[in-house]
C-alpha positions in Angstrom: 84.9 100.1 80.8 84.6 96.9 82.8 88.2 96.0 82.1 89.5 99.3 83.3 87.4 99.1 86.4 88.7 95.6 87.1 92.3 96.8 86.6 91.8 99.7 89.1 90.3 97.3 91.7 93.1 94.8 91.2 95.8 97.5 91.6 94.1 98.6 94.8 93.9 95.1 96.1 97.5 94.4 95.2 98.6 97.5 97.1 96.5 96.6 100.2 97.7 93.0 100.2 101.3 94.1 100.0 100.8 96.5 102.9 99.1 93.8 104.9 102.0 91.4 104.2 104.4 94.1 105.5 102.4 94.6 108.7 102.2 90.8 109.4 106.0 90.5 109.3 106.2 92.7 112.4 103.8 90.7 114.6 105.7 89.2 117.5 108.7 91.4 117.0 110.0 94.4 118.9 107.7 96.8 116.9 104.6 94.8 117.8 101.9 96.8 119.6 98.2 97.2 120.2 98.1 99.8 117.4 99.7 97.3 115.0 97.0 94.7 115.8 94.3 97.2 115.1 96.0 98.3 111.8 96.1 94.7 110.8 92.4 94.2 111.4 91.5 97.3 109.4 93.8 96.5 106.5 92.6 92.9 106.1 89.0 94.2 106.1 89.8 96.6 103.3 91.5 93.7 101.4 88.6 91.4 101.8 86.1 94.1 100.6 88.3 94.7 97.5 88.6 91.0 96.9 84.8 90.5 96.9 84.3 93.5 94.5 87.1 92.4 92.2 86.0 88.8 92.1 82.4 89.5 91.4 83.3 91.8 88.4 85.8 89.4 87.0 83.3 86.5 87.3 80.6 88.3 85.4 83.0 89.3 82.7 84.5 85.8 82.2 81.1 84.1 82.2 80.0 86.2 79.3 80.0 83.9 76.3 79.9 86.9 73.9 83.2 88.2 75.0 85.8 88.5 72.2 88.9 86.3 72.3 91.3 89.2 72.9 89.2 90.6 75.7 88.8 87.2 77.3 92.6 86.7 77.3 93.0 90.0 79.1 90.4 89.2 81.7 92.0 85.8 82.2 95.3 87.5 82.9 93.6 89.7 85.5 92.0 86.6 87.0 95.3 84.9 87.5 96.8 88.0 89.1 93.7 88.2 91.3 94.0 84.6 92.3 97.6 85.2 93.3 96.6 88.2 95.5 94.0 86.0 97.3 96.5 83.2 97.9 99.0 85.7 99.4 96.2 87.3 101.5 95.1 83.9 102.9 98.7 82.8 103.7 99.3 86.1 105.5 96.1 85.9 107.5 97.0 82.4 108.6 100.4 83.7 109.6 98.9 86.6 111.5 96.6 84.2 113.3 99.4 81.9 114.4 101.7 84.8 115.5 98.9 86.6 117.3 98.1 83.5 119.3 101.8 82.8 120.0 102.5 86.4 121.1 99.5 87.8 123.0 100.0 91.4 124.1 98.4 90.8 127.5 98.5 88.0 130.1 99.8 85.5 129.7 102.3 87.6 127.8 105.5 86.3 126.1 108.6 88.4 125.5 108.7 89.8 122.0 111.4 88.8 119.6 114.1 91.5 119.5 114.3 92.0 115.7 115.8 95.4 115.9 112.9 96.9 114.0 111.5 100.0 115.8 108.9 102.6 115.1 105.2 102.6 114.3 103.5 101.2 111.2 100.8 103.8 110.8 102.1 105.1 107.5 101.9 101.6 105.9 98.3 101.1 107.2 97.3 104.6 106.2 98.6 103.9 102.7 96.6 100.6 102.5 93.5 102.4 103.6 94.1 105.4 101.4 93.9 107.7 104.3 96.2 110.6 105.4 96.2 109.5 109.0 94.9 106.6 111.0 93.0 106.9 114.3 93.4 104.1 116.8 90.2 103.3 118.8 90.7 99.7 119.8 90.2 98.6 123.4 93.0 97.2 125.6 92.1 93.5 124.9 91.5 94.0 121.2 94.2 91.6 120.1 92.6 88.7 122.0 89.1 89.4 121.0 90.1 89.7 117.3 91.6 86.2 117.0 88.3 84.3 116.7 87.1 86.8 114.1 90.4 86.4 112.2 90.0 82.7 112.3 86.5 83.0 110.7 87.8 85.3 108.1 90.6 82.9 107.1 87.9 80.3 106.5 85.8 82.8 104.5 88.8 83.6 102.2 89.4 79.9 101.6 85.8 79.4 100.7 86.0 82.4 98.4 89.0 80.9 96.6 87.1 77.6 96.2 84.0 79.3 94.9 86.1 81.2 92.4 87.5 78.0 91.0 84.1 76.4 90.7 82.4 79.4 89.0 85.2 80.2 86.5 87.6 77.6 85.1 90.8 79.4 84.2 93.8 77.1 84.6 96.8 79.3 85.4 99.2 77.3 83.2 97.0 78.1 80.1 97.3 81.9 80.6 100.1 83.5 78.7 101.9 86.6 80.0 102.2 89.6 77.7 105.9 90.0 78.5 108.8 87.8 79.7 109.3 87.3 83.4 111.5 90.0 84.9 111.0 92.3 81.9 110.2 95.3 84.1 113.4 94.8 86.1 115.5 94.4 83.0 114.0 97.5 81.4 114.7 99.6 84.5 118.2 98.3 84.7 118.9 99.0 81.1 117.6 102.5 81.5 119.9 103.1 84.4 122.9 101.8 82.5 122.1 103.9 79.4 121.8 107.0 81.5 125.1 106.3 83.2 126.8 105.8 79.8 125.3 109.1 78.6 126.6 110.9 81.7 130.1 109.4 81.2 130.1 110.3 77.5 129.5 114.0 78.3 132.0 116.8 77.5 135.3 116.6 79.3 136.2 119.2 81.9 139.3 121.3 80.5 140.7 121.8 84.0 140.6 118.0 84.7 142.2 117.2 81.4 145.1 119.7 82.1 145.7 118.2 85.5 145.8 114.7 84.0 148.3 115.9 81.4 150.6 117.6 84.0 150.5 114.5 86.2 151.4 112.2 83.3 154.4 114.5 82.4 155.7 114.6 85.9 155.4 110.8 86.2 157.4 110.4 83.0 160.1 112.7 84.2 160.4 110.8 87.5 160.7 107.5 85.7 163.4 108.9 83.4 165.4 110.3 86.4 165.1 107.0 88.1 166.5 105.1 85.1 169.5 107.6 84.8 170.4 107.2 88.5 170.2 103.4 88.1 172.7 103.5 85.2 175.1 105.9 86.9 175.2 103.7 90.0 
């Protein structure tokens, strides 16, 4: 039960972190806006809440000395995946802090980079927050006021990573994966190739076969006539 709960929390954290990464990439670009800054704030709060919940459950499980070897190996794999999510979240929060300070939306305002990306990002944020729609309620100077809070949260995530390593000693290089790297991509590619082969190996269309035969016969006759004309000349 605890393992399934940790997997569900980790999947949700992975999705939220990926959405946050997507949103951070648009800061300072032509799609940047006040709504984007608010969506970033809400998404990172959701990610931090999930990180705290996931970390506490994994810590309790891995500090249980009565845990079976197979169960411990599975929890260690989840721990390594969780650590990777936290590292990515910390790096993206630092990137958001640097870009937010470099591209304030109000005075003194700098021109945004023309990346060619247009449109809102509400769908990505709504997906991260598991909501159908997202209501924007931030004030006009929200982006400036949020920077000190973001800076504090970056330090908190760094402290969380340090505390994790102190409480649970799981070296990443000792954890073995259950499948080879890229196995999911290879399996999907092989599935696509096999389906294409099956489609090509299907029954032949009689009308297409007849047309191919007629075309071949006409081509042979044309070649024969050309040879005859060449000999007569």
